[in-house]
C-alpha positions in Angstrom: -48.7 47.6 -44.5 -45.2 48.9 -45.3 -42.8 50.8 -43.1 -43.0 54.5 -43.7 -39.2 54.8 -43.1 -37.8 52.1 -45.4 -40.8 50.7 -47.3 -40.3 47.1 -46.0 -43.3 45.0 -44.9 -44.2 45.4 -41.2 -44.0 42.3 -39.0 -46.3 41.3 -36.1 -44.8 41.2 -32.7 -45.4 42.2 -29.0 -44.2 45.3 -27.2 -43.2 43.9 -23.8 -42.1 45.5 -20.5 -39.4 43.1 -19.1 -37.6 43.5 -15.8 -34.7 45.5 -17.3 -36.1 47.1 -20.5 -38.9 47.6 -23.0 -38.5 45.2 -25.9 -40.1 43.7 -29.0 -40.6 40.0 -28.8 -42.1 37.5 -31.3 -45.0 36.3 -29.1 -45.9 35.8 -25.4 -45.4 32.0 -25.5 -41.8 31.9 -26.8 -40.7 35.5 -25.9 -37.9 35.4 -28.4 -36.2 38.8 -28.4 -36.4 40.8 -31.6 -34.8 44.0 -30.2 -34.5 46.1 -27.1 -36.1 49.5 -27.3 -34.7 51.1 -24.2 -33.6 50.1 -20.7 -35.5 51.3 -17.6 -35.2 51.3 -13.8 -38.6 50.1 -12.9 -38.7 48.1 -9.7 -39.1 44.3 -10.2 -42.4 44.2 -8.3 -44.0 47.1 -10.2 -47.3 46.2 -11.9 -46.0 47.5 -15.3 -43.5 44.5 -15.5 -45.1 42.1 -17.9 -47.4 44.6 -19.6 -47.6 43.9 -23.3 -49.3 45.1 -26.5 -49.5 43.6 -29.9 -47.7 45.8 -32.4 -46.3 45.8 -35.9 -42.6 46.6 -36.3 -39.8 46.9 -38.8 -36.3 45.7 -38.0 -34.9 46.0 -41.6 -31.3 47.2 -41.3 -32.0 48.4 -37.7 -35.0 50.6 -38.8 -36.8 49.8 -35.5 -40.1 51.4 -36.5 -43.0 50.6 -34.2 -46.7 50.8 -35.0 -49.1 50.5 -32.2 -52.8 49.7 -32.8 -54.0 53.2 -32.0 -51.5 54.8 -34.5 
């Protein structure tokens, strides 16, 4: 599938709630950062920390389009 904003191919990644921010990472094993979506002030012991969902994303020239499975 192509990005509706810039027509580049979408890549597979993981939407992940880290202790300081919501981010896109490559996978749950390596957790290589692709980009940070936004920071948050969720408490470190909150159950949302570590939540994740497989997504498709575009990072071509800072496009940062996200496609969640239910989209």
